[in-house]
VODOKE-511371 format. One record per residue (C-alpha): x, y, z; residue number from 1. Coordinates in nm, 3 decimals, padded with zeros to 5 digits, always signed. Example, Ala and Ser with C-alpha at 12.3 -4.5 7.8 and 13.67 -1.06 7.14 Angstrom:
+---------+---------+---------+-----+
|      px |      py |      pz |   k |
+---------+---------+---------+-----+
| +01.230 | -00.450 | +00.780 |   1 |
| +01.367 | -00.106 | +00.714 |   2 |
+---------+---------+---------+-----+
END
This chain:
+---------+---------+---------+-----+
|      px |      py |      pz |   k |
+---------+---------+---------+-----+
| +06.872 | -00.911 | -05.539 |   1 |
| +06.873 | -00.648 | -05.263 |   2 |
| +06.494 | -00.613 | -05.289 |   3 |
| +06.450 | -00.991 | -05.268 |   4 |
| +06.671 | -01.003 | -04.958 |   5 |
| +06.464 | -00.732 | -04.785 |   6 |
| +06.141 | -00.911 | -04.871 |   7 |
| +06.268 | -01.236 | -04.717 |   8 |
| +06.368 | -01.052 | -04.398 |   9 |
| +06.020 | -00.890 | -04.366 |  10 |
| +05.848 | -01.227 | -04.411 |  11 |
| +06.068 | -01.385 | -04.146 |  12 |
| +05.985 | -01.104 | -03.903 |  13 |
| +05.610 | -01.133 | -03.972 |  14 |
| +05.607 | -01.513 | -03.936 |  15 |
| +05.812 | -01.484 | -03.620 |  16 |
| +05.577 | -01.221 | -03.481 |  17 |
| +05.275 | -01.439 | -03.546 |  18 |
| +05.451 | -01.732 | -03.381 |  19 |
| +05.534 | -01.517 | -03.077 |  20 |
| +05.173 | -01.399 | -03.049 |  21 |
| +05.042 | -01.756 | -03.077 |  22 |
| +05.290 | -01.866 | -02.814 |  23 |
| +05.176 | -01.590 | -02.579 |  24 |
| +04.809 | -01.682 | -02.632 |  25 |
| +04.881 | -02.049 | -02.558 |  26 |
| +05.077 | -01.951 | -02.247 |  27 |
| +04.786 | -01.738 | -02.123 |  28 |
| +04.535 | -02.018 | -02.187 |  29 |
| +04.753 | -02.268 | -02.002 |  30 |
| +04.791 | -02.022 | -01.715 |  31 |
| +04.413 | -01.967 | -01.692 |  32 |
| +04.350 | -02.340 | -01.706 |  33 |
| +04.599 | -02.395 | -01.427 |  34 |
| +04.434 | -02.127 | -01.214 |  35 |
| +04.087 | -02.275 | -01.268 |  36 |
| +04.203 | -02.616 | -01.151 |  37 |
| +04.357 | -02.469 | -00.837 |  38 |
| +04.054 | -02.260 | -00.730 |  39 |
| +03.894 | -02.421 | -00.421 |  40 |
| +03.546 | -02.557 | -00.481 |  41 |
| +03.398 | -02.365 | -00.185 |  42 |
| +03.454 | -02.034 | -00.364 |  43 |
| +03.214 | -02.118 | -00.644 |  44 |
| +02.963 | -01.844 | -00.724 |  45 |
| +02.659 | -01.834 | -00.494 |  46 |
| +02.335 | -01.915 | -00.681 |  47 |
| +02.135 | -01.603 | -00.759 |  48 |
| +01.809 | -01.559 | -00.567 |  49 |
| +01.481 | -01.609 | -00.747 |  50 |
| +01.407 | -01.283 | -00.927 |  51 |
| +01.122 | -01.071 | -00.793 |  52 |
| +00.816 | -01.084 | -01.020 |  53 |
| +00.776 | -00.779 | -01.242 |  54 |
| +00.446 | -00.622 | -01.146 |  55 |
| +00.262 | -00.396 | -01.389 |  56 |
| +00.121 | -00.097 | -01.198 |  57 |
| +00.024 | +00.246 | -01.324 |  58 |
| +00.162 | +00.548 | -01.139 |  59 |
| -00.092 | +00.737 | -00.930 |  60 |
| -00.193 | +01.075 | -01.074 |  61 |
| -00.186 | +01.385 | -00.859 |  62 |
| -00.537 | +01.491 | -00.752 |  63 |
| -00.645 | +01.833 | -00.628 |  64 |
| -00.729 | +01.706 | -00.276 |  65 |
| -00.384 | +01.541 | -00.262 |  66 |
| -00.230 | +01.874 | -00.362 |  67 |
| -00.436 | +02.050 | -00.096 |  68 |
| -00.309 | +01.802 | +00.163 |  69 |
| +00.051 | +01.851 | +00.049 |  70 |
| +00.025 | +02.228 | +00.085 |  71 |
| -00.099 | +02.171 | +00.441 |  72 |
| +00.159 | +01.917 | +00.564 |  73 |
| +00.472 | +02.001 | +00.360 |  74 |
| +00.608 | +02.331 | +00.487 |  75 |
| +00.895 | +02.327 | +00.236 |  76 |
| +00.670 | +02.282 | -00.067 |  77 |
| +00.612 | +02.649 | -00.150 |  78 |
| +00.979 | +02.760 | -00.126 |  79 |
| +01.085 | +02.468 | -00.347 |  80 |
| +00.813 | +02.539 | -00.603 |  81 |
| +00.962 | +02.886 | -00.632 |  82 |
| +01.328 | +02.782 | -00.645 |  83 |
| +01.308 | +02.460 | -00.847 |  84 |
| +01.012 | +02.520 | -01.078 |  85 |
| +01.033 | +02.901 | -01.085 |  86 |
| +00.662 | +02.938 | -01.002 |  87 |
| +00.536 | +03.285 | -00.913 |  88 |
| +00.342 | +03.377 | -00.598 |  89 |
| +00.034 | +03.432 | -00.814 |  90 |
| +00.058 | +03.084 | -00.971 |  91 |
| +00.102 | +02.919 | -00.632 |  92 |
| -00.196 | +03.112 | -00.494 |  93 |
| -00.410 | +02.994 | -00.786 |  94 |
| -00.301 | +02.632 | -00.733 |  95 |
| -00.387 | +02.657 | -00.363 |  96 |
| -00.729 | +02.799 | -00.446 |  97 |
| -00.837 | +02.532 | -00.696 |  98 |
| -00.708 | +02.259 | -00.462 |  99 |
| -00.902 | +02.401 | -00.166 | 100 |
| -01.221 | +02.440 | -00.370 | 101 |
| -01.206 | +02.078 | -00.484 | 102 |
| -01.149 | +01.949 | -00.130 | 103 |
| -01.447 | +02.150 | -00.003 | 104 |
| -01.675 | +01.982 | -00.257 | 105 |
| -01.605 | +01.628 | -00.135 | 106 |
| -01.899 | +01.445 | +00.023 | 107 |
| -01.800 | +01.172 | +00.266 | 108 |
| -02.153 | +01.034 | +00.295 | 109 |
| -02.164 | +00.919 | -00.067 | 110 |
| -02.182 | +00.550 | -00.148 | 111 |
| -01.883 | +00.378 | -00.311 | 112 |
| -02.072 | +00.364 | -00.641 | 113 |
| -02.120 | +00.742 | -00.643 | 114 |
| -01.759 | +00.829 | -00.557 | 115 |
| -01.547 | +00.964 | -00.842 | 116 |
| -01.259 | +00.747 | -00.965 | 117 |
| -00.891 | +00.828 | -00.911 | 118 |
| -00.845 | +00.855 | -01.288 | 119 |
| -01.126 | +01.109 | -01.322 | 120 |
| -00.989 | +01.308 | -01.027 | 121 |
| -00.643 | +01.305 | -01.187 | 122 |
| -00.777 | +01.421 | -01.524 | 123 |
| -00.965 | +01.705 | -01.358 | 124 |
| -00.650 | +01.810 | -01.173 | 125 |
| -00.442 | +01.797 | -01.493 | 126 |
| -00.691 | +02.023 | -01.675 | 127 |
| -00.701 | +02.286 | -01.399 | 128 |
| -00.327 | +02.284 | -01.333 | 129 |
| -00.253 | +02.314 | -01.708 | 130 |
| -00.483 | +02.616 | -01.727 | 131 |
| -00.270 | +02.785 | -01.459 | 132 |
| +00.080 | +02.674 | -01.556 | 133 |
| +00.062 | +02.568 | -01.920 | 134 |
| +00.098 | +02.209 | -02.038 | 135 |
| +00.479 | +02.182 | -02.022 | 136 |
| +00.516 | +02.338 | -01.677 | 137 |
| +00.212 | +02.143 | -01.555 | 138 |
| +00.387 | +01.813 | -01.634 | 139 |
| +00.700 | +01.925 | -01.449 | 140 |
| +00.479 | +02.029 | -01.157 | 141 |
| +00.296 | +01.694 | -01.150 | 142 |
| +00.623 | +01.498 | -01.152 | 143 |
| +00.761 | +01.714 | -00.871 | 144 |
| +00.447 | +01.683 | -00.656 | 145 |
| +00.428 | +01.304 | -00.697 | 146 |
| +00.790 | +01.277 | -00.588 | 147 |
| +00.718 | +01.492 | -00.279 | 148 |
| +00.408 | +01.285 | -00.199 | 149 |
| +00.610 | +00.963 | -00.206 | 150 |
| +00.899 | +01.096 | +00.002 | 151 |
| +00.713 | +01.287 | +00.269 | 152 |
| +00.587 | +00.974 | +00.445 | 153 |
| +00.941 | +00.839 | +00.486 | 154 |
| +01.054 | +01.122 | +00.711 | 155 |
| +01.224 | +00.982 | +01.022 | 156 |
| +01.045 | +01.231 | +01.247 | 157 |
| +00.715 | +01.123 | +01.397 | 158 |
| +00.447 | +01.311 | +01.211 | 159 |
| +00.091 | +01.420 | +01.246 | 160 |
| -00.173 | +01.359 | +00.985 | 161 |
| -00.382 | +01.569 | +00.755 | 162 |
| -00.635 | +01.794 | +00.934 | 163 |
| -00.454 | +01.747 | +01.264 | 164 |
| -00.298 | +01.991 | +01.506 | 165 |
| +00.071 | +02.043 | +01.412 | 166 |
| +00.199 | +02.060 | +01.770 | 167 |
| +00.513 | +01.863 | +01.868 | 168 |
| +00.452 | +01.522 | +02.019 | 169 |
| +00.700 | +01.560 | +02.310 | 170 |
| +00.446 | +01.790 | +02.480 | 171 |
| +00.231 | +01.483 | +02.545 | 172 |
| +00.264 | +01.299 | +02.875 | 173 |
| +00.432 | +00.959 | +02.834 | 174 |
| +00.286 | +00.647 | +02.992 | 175 |
| +00.532 | +00.436 | +03.184 | 176 |
| +00.502 | +00.084 | +03.043 | 177 |
| +00.670 | -00.229 | +03.180 | 178 |
| +00.907 | -00.428 | +02.956 | 179 |
| +00.752 | -00.698 | +02.741 | 180 |
| +00.767 | -01.022 | +02.935 | 181 |
| +00.531 | -01.227 | +02.720 | 182 |
| +00.621 | -01.575 | +02.602 | 183 |
| +00.642 | -01.445 | +02.246 | 184 |
| +00.848 | -01.126 | +02.273 | 185 |
| +00.866 | -00.865 | +02.003 | 186 |
| +01.185 | -00.756 | +01.832 | 187 |
| +01.483 | -00.690 | +02.059 | 188 |
| +01.534 | -00.318 | +02.121 | 189 |
| +01.843 | -00.179 | +01.947 | 190 |
| +02.068 | +00.111 | +02.044 | 191 |
| +01.841 | +00.337 | +01.842 | 192 |
| +01.486 | +00.196 | +01.843 | 193 |
| +01.374 | +00.436 | +01.570 | 194 |
| +01.617 | +00.287 | +01.318 | 195 |
| +01.439 | -00.016 | +01.180 | 196 |
| +01.505 | -00.205 | +00.859 | 197 |
| +01.229 | -00.085 | +00.629 | 198 |
| +01.277 | -00.355 | +00.370 | 199 |
| +00.988 | -00.459 | +00.146 | 200 |
| +00.902 | -00.828 | +00.152 | 201 |
| +00.836 | -00.858 | -00.222 | 202 |
| +00.514 | -00.875 | -00.425 | 203 |
| +00.248 | -01.119 | -00.303 | 204 |
| +00.477 | -01.256 | -00.029 | 205 |
| +00.408 | -01.296 | +00.340 | 206 |
| +00.688 | -01.129 | +00.540 | 207 |
| +00.932 | -01.340 | +00.741 | 208 |
| +00.983 | -01.074 | +01.010 | 209 |
| +00.771 | -00.862 | +01.245 | 210 |
| +00.566 | -00.596 | +01.067 | 211 |
| +00.222 | -00.461 | +00.984 | 212 |
| +00.095 | -00.521 | +00.628 | 213 |
| -00.191 | -00.311 | +00.491 | 214 |
| -00.326 | -00.408 | +00.148 | 215 |
| -00.560 | -00.131 | +00.033 | 216 |
| -00.760 | -00.322 | -00.236 | 217 |
| -00.828 | -00.602 | +00.014 | 218 |
| -00.923 | -00.348 | +00.286 | 219 |
| -00.713 | -00.560 | +00.517 | 220 |
| -00.453 | -00.501 | +00.789 | 221 |
| -00.239 | -00.797 | +00.904 | 222 |
| -00.006 | -00.817 | +01.204 | 223 |
| +00.297 | -01.045 | +01.156 | 224 |
| +00.524 | -01.145 | +01.443 | 225 |
| +00.845 | -01.324 | +01.351 | 226 |
| +00.691 | -01.431 | +01.021 | 227 |
| +00.365 | -01.561 | +01.172 | 228 |
| +00.032 | -01.393 | +01.106 | 229 |
| -00.118 | -01.332 | +01.452 | 230 |
| -00.408 | -01.092 | +01.391 | 231 |
| -00.616 | -00.947 | +01.104 | 232 |
| -00.852 | -00.653 | +01.068 | 233 |
| -01.094 | -00.531 | +00.801 | 234 |
| -01.030 | -00.156 | +00.759 | 235 |
| -01.144 | +00.154 | +00.575 | 236 |
| -00.910 | +00.312 | +00.319 | 237 |
| -00.855 | +00.654 | +00.162 | 238 |
| -01.105 | +00.788 | -00.088 | 239 |
| -00.998 | +00.776 | -00.456 | 240 |
| -00.916 | +01.148 | -00.437 | 241 |
| -00.702 | +01.070 | -00.127 | 242 |
| -00.549 | +00.733 | -00.221 | 243 |
| -00.367 | +00.545 | +00.052 | 244 |
| +00.004 | +00.567 | -00.041 | 245 |
| +00.230 | +00.264 | -00.085 | 246 |
| +00.572 | +00.184 | +00.053 | 247 |
| +00.743 | +00.128 | +00.385 | 248 |
| +00.651 | +00.332 | +00.691 | 249 |
| +00.690 | +00.275 | +01.064 | 250 |
| +00.489 | +00.305 | +01.383 | 251 |
| +00.671 | +00.419 | +01.696 | 252 |
| +00.396 | +00.542 | +01.928 | 253 |
| +00.032 | +00.508 | +02.022 | 254 |
| -00.150 | +00.829 | +02.113 | 255 |
| -00.460 | +00.793 | +02.330 | 256 |
| -00.734 | +01.055 | +02.315 | 257 |
| -00.572 | +01.285 | +02.055 | 258 |
| -00.690 | +01.642 | +02.019 | 259 |
| -00.781 | +01.783 | +01.678 | 260 |
| -00.753 | +02.131 | +01.532 | 261 |
| -00.966 | +02.195 | +01.220 | 262 |
| -00.741 | +02.311 | +00.936 | 263 |
| -00.780 | +02.626 | +00.732 | 264 |
| -01.002 | +02.461 | +00.471 | 265 |
| -01.324 | +02.569 | +00.297 | 266 |
| -01.526 | +02.281 | +00.441 | 267 |
| -01.427 | +02.399 | +00.790 | 268 |
| -01.504 | +02.765 | +00.715 | 269 |
| -01.857 | +02.674 | +00.606 | 270 |
| -01.922 | +02.457 | +00.910 | 271 |
| -02.142 | +02.582 | +01.192 | 272 |
| -01.999 | +02.324 | +01.435 | 273 |
| -01.623 | +02.391 | +01.429 | 274 |
| -01.399 | +02.685 | +01.342 | 275 |
| -01.054 | +02.704 | +01.185 | 276 |
| -00.784 | +02.689 | +01.454 | 277 |
| -01.031 | +02.595 | +01.727 | 278 |
| -00.880 | +02.314 | +01.934 | 279 |
| -01.125 | +02.026 | +01.954 | 280 |
| -01.071 | +01.849 | +02.283 | 281 |
| -00.990 | +01.481 | +02.316 | 282 |
| -01.311 | +01.282 | +02.346 | 283 |
| -01.528 | +01.553 | +02.192 | 284 |
| -01.798 | +01.412 | +01.964 | 285 |
| -01.674 | +01.651 | +01.692 | 286 |
| -01.324 | +01.498 | +01.703 | 287 |
| -01.294 | +01.256 | +01.405 | 288 |
| -00.984 | +01.072 | +01.530 | 289 |
| -01.161 | +00.849 | +01.783 | 290 |
| -01.009 | +00.699 | +02.096 | 291 |
| -00.654 | +00.678 | +01.963 | 292 |
| -00.426 | +00.730 | +01.665 | 293 |
| -00.098 | +00.580 | +01.545 | 294 |
| +00.112 | +00.807 | +01.318 | 295 |
| +00.278 | +00.619 | +01.029 | 296 |
| +00.425 | +00.912 | +00.835 | 297 |
| +00.258 | +01.204 | +00.662 | 298 |
| -00.015 | +01.229 | +00.561 | 299 |
| -00.132 | +00.899 | +00.706 | 300 |
| -00.252 | +00.761 | +01.037 | 301 |
| -00.407 | +00.443 | +01.164 | 302 |
| -00.691 | +00.572 | +01.379 | 303 |
| -01.034 | +00.499 | +01.520 | 304 |
| -01.358 | +00.692 | +01.512 | 305 |
| -01.504 | +00.523 | +01.203 | 306 |
| -01.857 | +00.390 | +01.188 | 307 |
| -01.898 | +00.017 | +01.111 | 308 |
| -02.059 | +00.104 | +00.776 | 309 |
| -01.729 | +00.263 | +00.660 | 310 |
| -01.517 | -00.043 | +00.734 | 311 |
| -01.432 | -00.237 | +00.420 | 312 |
| -01.481 | +00.066 | +00.196 | 313 |
| -01.368 | +00.423 | +00.133 | 314 |
| -01.346 | +00.599 | +00.467 | 315 |
| -01.065 | +00.853 | +00.502 | 316 |
| -00.834 | +01.123 | +00.368 | 317 |
| -00.533 | +00.899 | +00.310 | 318 |
| -00.551 | +00.711 | +00.641 | 319 |
| -00.629 | +00.357 | +00.760 | 320 |
| -00.963 | +00.383 | +00.938 | 321 |
| -01.094 | +00.155 | +01.214 | 322 |
| -01.380 | +00.155 | +01.461 | 323 |
| -01.284 | +00.251 | +01.816 | 324 |
| -01.318 | -00.109 | +01.928 | 325 |
| -01.091 | -00.231 | +01.646 | 326 |
| -00.822 | +00.028 | +01.704 | 327 |
| -00.809 | -00.047 | +02.078 | 328 |
| -00.756 | -00.414 | +01.999 | 329 |
| -00.489 | -00.326 | +01.744 | 330 |
| -00.310 | -00.093 | +01.987 | 331 |
| -00.270 | -00.378 | +02.235 | 332 |
| -00.119 | -00.608 | +01.969 | 333 |
| +00.106 | -00.333 | +01.832 | 334 |
| +00.236 | -00.246 | +02.179 | 335 |
| +00.325 | -00.609 | +02.241 | 336 |
| +00.525 | -00.658 | +01.922 | 337 |
| +00.687 | -00.318 | +01.973 | 338 |
| +00.834 | -00.420 | +02.308 | 339 |
| +00.573 | -00.254 | +02.529 | 340 |
| +00.265 | -00.394 | +02.698 | 341 |
| -00.084 | -00.254 | +02.732 | 342 |
| -00.339 | -00.436 | +02.944 | 343 |
| -00.711 | -00.439 | +02.874 | 344 |
| -00.759 | -00.253 | +03.201 | 345 |
| -00.523 | +00.026 | +03.098 | 346 |
| -00.687 | +00.063 | +02.756 | 347 |
| -01.031 | +00.074 | +02.920 | 348 |
| -00.906 | +00.340 | +03.162 | 349 |
| -00.785 | +00.559 | +02.875 | 350 |
| -01.118 | +00.516 | +02.697 | 351 |
| -01.310 | +00.625 | +03.009 | 352 |
| -01.094 | +00.932 | +03.068 | 353 |
| -01.135 | +01.077 | +02.719 | 354 |
| -01.020 | +01.427 | +02.806 | 355 |
| -00.660 | +01.330 | +02.887 | 356 |
| -00.416 | +01.284 | +02.598 | 357 |
| -00.145 | +01.025 | +02.665 | 358 |
| +00.122 | +00.857 | +02.451 | 359 |
| +00.281 | +00.514 | +02.464 | 360 |
| +00.623 | +00.505 | +02.301 | 361 |
| +00.719 | +00.168 | +02.156 | 362 |
| +01.062 | +00.038 | +02.256 | 363 |
| +01.115 | -00.080 | +01.900 | 364 |
| +00.953 | +00.087 | +01.600 | 365 |
| +00.742 | -00.154 | +01.397 | 366 |
| +00.762 | -00.146 | +01.014 | 367 |
| +00.433 | -00.075 | +00.837 | 368 |
| +00.415 | -00.192 | +00.476 | 369 |
| +00.145 | -00.026 | +00.264 | 370 |
| +00.065 | -00.239 | -00.042 | 371 |
| -00.147 | -00.218 | -00.353 | 372 |
| -00.211 | -00.576 | -00.463 | 373 |
| -00.540 | -00.650 | -00.634 | 374 |
| -00.486 | -01.024 | -00.641 | 375 |
| -00.373 | -01.284 | -00.390 | 376 |
| -00.369 | -01.660 | -00.332 | 377 |
| -00.500 | -01.797 | -00.004 | 378 |
| -00.500 | -02.175 | +00.054 | 379 |
| -00.565 | -02.272 | -00.306 | 380 |
| -00.811 | -01.990 | -00.377 | 381 |
| -00.740 | -01.702 | -00.612 | 382 |
| -00.871 | -01.370 | -00.477 | 383 |
| -00.909 | -01.084 | -00.724 | 384 |
| -01.000 | -00.749 | -00.567 | 385 |
| -01.141 | -00.439 | -00.731 | 386 |
| -00.881 | -00.198 | -00.867 | 387 |
| -00.996 | +00.076 | -00.629 | 388 |
| -00.742 | +00.340 | -00.740 | 389 |
| -00.742 | +00.267 | -01.116 | 390 |
| -00.382 | +00.146 | -01.123 | 391 |
| -00.446 | -00.108 | -01.402 | 392 |
| -00.314 | -00.400 | -01.196 | 393 |
| -00.579 | -00.656 | -01.289 | 394 |
| -00.402 | -00.774 | -01.603 | 395 |
| -00.285 | -01.112 | -01.728 | 396 |
| +00.084 | -01.029 | -01.675 | 397 |
| +00.030 | -00.973 | -01.303 | 398 |
| -00.174 | -01.291 | -01.272 | 399 |
| +00.107 | -01.485 | -01.439 | 400 |
| +00.357 | -01.327 | -01.196 | 401 |
| +00.138 | -01.423 | -00.899 | 402 |
| +00.102 | -01.783 | -01.017 | 403 |
| +00.476 | -01.799 | -01.086 | 404 |
| +00.558 | -01.728 | -00.721 | 405 |
| +00.400 | -02.067 | -00.643 | 406 |
| +00.552 | -02.253 | -00.937 | 407 |
| +00.227 | -02.252 | -01.136 | 408 |
| +00.166 | -02.135 | -01.493 | 409 |
| -00.155 | -02.045 | -01.676 | 410 |
| -00.125 | -02.378 | -01.861 | 411 |
| -00.151 | -02.559 | -01.526 | 412 |
| -00.503 | -02.423 | -01.480 | 413 |
| -00.804 | -02.600 | -01.625 | 414 |
| -00.985 | -02.432 | -01.913 | 415 |
| -01.271 | -02.337 | -01.679 | 416 |
| -01.031 | -02.192 | -01.419 | 417 |
| -00.851 | -01.984 | -01.683 | 418 |
| -01.179 | -01.852 | -01.821 | 419 |
| -01.308 | -01.758 | -01.476 | 420 |
| -00.979 | -01.592 | -01.383 | 421 |
| -00.963 | -01.380 | -01.699 | 422 |
| -01.328 | -01.278 | -01.660 | 423 |
| -01.265 | -01.183 | -01.297 | 424 |
| -00.969 | -00.963 | -01.395 | 425 |
| -01.191 | -00.755 | -01.620 | 426 |
| -01.487 | -00.754 | -01.381 | 427 |
| -01.276 | -00.626 | -01.090 | 428 |
| -01.114 | -00.348 | -01.291 | 429 |
| -01.241 | -00.010 | -01.174 | 430 |
| -01.364 | +00.068 | -01.525 | 431 |
| -01.396 | -00.261 | -01.719 | 432 |
| -01.294 | -00.237 | -02.083 | 433 |
| -01.550 | -00.275 | -02.357 | 434 |
| -01.578 | -00.571 | -02.592 | 435 |
| -01.312 | -00.606 | -02.858 | 436 |
| -01.442 | -00.534 | -03.209 | 437 |
| -01.551 | -00.865 | -03.362 | 438 |
| -01.395 | -00.778 | -03.697 | 439 |
| -01.046 | -00.788 | -03.544 | 440 |
| -01.086 | -01.137 | -03.393 | 441 |
| -01.014 | -01.476 | -03.542 | 442 |
| -01.273 | -01.753 | -03.510 | 443 |
| -01.077 | -01.909 | -03.222 | 444 |
| -01.057 | -01.569 | -03.047 | 445 |
| -01.429 | -01.514 | -03.099 | 446 |
| -01.500 | -01.851 | -02.935 | 447 |
| -01.273 | -01.754 | -02.644 | 448 |
| -01.447 | -01.417 | -02.617 | 449 |
| -01.789 | -01.587 | -02.599 | 450 |
| -01.665 | -01.802 | -02.310 | 451 |
| -01.535 | -01.493 | -02.132 | 452 |
| -01.864 | -01.310 | -02.181 | 453 |
| -02.060 | -01.601 | -02.034 | 454 |
| -01.821 | -01.630 | -01.740 | 455 |
| -01.833 | -01.254 | -01.684 | 456 |
| -02.213 | -01.252 | -01.680 | 457 |
| -02.219 | -01.539 | -01.430 | 458 |
| -01.962 | -01.369 | -01.206 | 459 |
| -02.156 | -01.041 | -01.225 | 460 |
| -02.466 | -01.216 | -01.091 | 461 |
| -02.267 | -01.385 | -00.815 | 462 |
| -02.063 | -01.082 | -00.706 | 463 |
| -02.310 | -00.794 | -00.743 | 464 |
| -02.221 | -00.534 | -00.482 | 465 |
| -01.908 | -00.722 | -00.375 | 466 |
| -01.546 | -00.610 | -00.400 | 467 |
| -01.370 | -00.935 | -00.480 | 468 |
| -01.400 | -01.256 | -00.679 | 469 |
| -01.277 | -01.584 | -00.530 | 470 |
| -01.189 | -01.877 | -00.758 | 471 |
| -01.070 | -02.215 | -00.636 | 472 |
| -00.762 | -02.332 | -00.830 | 473 |
| -00.666 | -02.699 | -00.797 | 474 |
| -00.300 | -02.638 | -00.887 | 475 |
| -00.270 | -02.395 | -00.594 | 476 |
| -00.408 | -02.628 | -00.326 | 477 |
| -00.237 | -02.565 | +00.008 | 478 |
| -00.042 | -02.265 | -00.125 | 479 |
| -00.070 | -01.893 | -00.069 | 480 |
| -00.060 | -01.594 | +00.162 | 481 |
| -00.206 | -01.681 | +00.503 | 482 |
| -00.580 | -01.651 | +00.547 | 483 |
| -00.702 | -01.391 | +00.801 | 484 |
| -00.638 | -01.482 | +01.164 | 485 |
| -00.897 | -01.385 | +01.427 | 486 |
| -01.041 | -01.134 | +01.181 | 487 |
| -01.213 | -00.829 | +01.332 | 488 |
| -01.455 | -00.684 | +01.080 | 489 |
| -01.567 | -00.386 | +01.285 | 490 |
| -01.928 | -00.497 | +01.263 | 491 |
| -02.136 | -00.539 | +01.579 | 492 |
| -02.222 | -00.898 | +01.667 | 493 |
| -02.548 | -01.018 | +01.524 | 494 |
| -02.822 | -01.059 | +01.785 | 495 |
| -02.903 | -01.418 | +01.869 | 496 |
| -03.235 | -01.543 | +01.739 | 497 |
| -03.504 | -01.563 | +02.003 | 498 |
| -03.591 | -01.921 | +02.100 | 499 |
| -03.901 | -02.055 | +01.931 | 500 |
| -04.211 | -02.066 | +02.150 | 501 |
| -04.335 | -02.405 | +02.256 | 502 |
| -04.689 | -02.520 | +02.186 | 503 |
| -04.772 | -02.476 | +02.555 | 504 |
| -04.641 | -02.119 | +02.556 | 505 |
| -04.840 | -02.039 | +02.243 | 506 |
| -05.157 | -02.165 | +02.403 | 507 |
| -05.114 | -01.915 | +02.688 | 508 |
+---------+---------+---------+-----+
END
């Protein structure tokens, strides 16, 4: 009986506990429901922004000329190689030597077709660095160097570029410039003009603010003012061994008639025209920087001095190259959007007095966005550019991301448009892939492959020697990144055709 009594008591306690728990749960639910009904409607969650497209892009490899440049411009590189990677003086000396030897072998007069690819340059660097450091340490070294290469251009200090005299800029004489009084003023100067919002605008998008956009595969520089494209230039870009970096930079000054000091490099040592450490005067025909330069963070500049034949192709050691006429035009536009003003007369005066180095400091630094986008949409036309630095960007996933920014899918394209687009992606790859083995394809895939082969052959005939394929897409009509505005190609104007002789003149 005693055991039965204890059992009954335990059951009562358990049932009561369950009832209490259920009661608590119901009370909590009622409390939450009450709270939900009393929350004001204006505090509802803000809709999330449209996600940024995921762009497939291969990381740049380190090349020996890039390493040579980094040794030259990054004074902290050697101490950190010793402290962080535990490299010896002998190993660092060997790395310097192979980098210098490779840089000395570069030939700038080669055609684009003869220039080595970025991938090949990276593989060569990996082999030589591994021979010095061993495979495991070589990978650590490559990761470290790439990180330094990406960060060095974001230094807040104004910097000088590769193969340039490392003297401080404050020694230059400033030009007094009047405030910008144009009808379309640039950004308002802030308390600290050098602190600008270096925010990327997102893949494929036109910016909504004031900035410079340089897209290396398109060989194009665009000037945006308050979200409006106001000026475009065709430019030269870095050689594959000296790829133009990507990311946000800034321009804060324009330097007229810069001097140049040849660096301690093998190609300088073997030259009979210039010597290491010899200061080349502003305006000297041996000075490669032209009439002016605009520092945008190591190791890059926007500068003149390029021949028209180099515009639209490989032209520099990690810089944006322009002809002297182009860069003078660009300097005027840049000064205006940066809160300063340069007249044509003042620019002409600086060009005439080539021996005097002067600097214009912008009242507001202008963001410079360096991009690597091998495809774009302009007014209903799909542009696919050559993958100049082998970054494997001309792939279907990136095309789908590009179309998606305009609310278009691959299914919205006609069969002919899809076939042309896919053929163009392969054609504009730096090293197009070979044909897929027929044994691995279904009959439907073989039929699709035949269409692609035909389209590729047709595009090859149409685009021989060109660096882009343009396809009109009906679903993209009226959409896209703005077309070039007042484009300056750097080419001299074509001479006008002589008027035809009249019959009377022929008779004479």
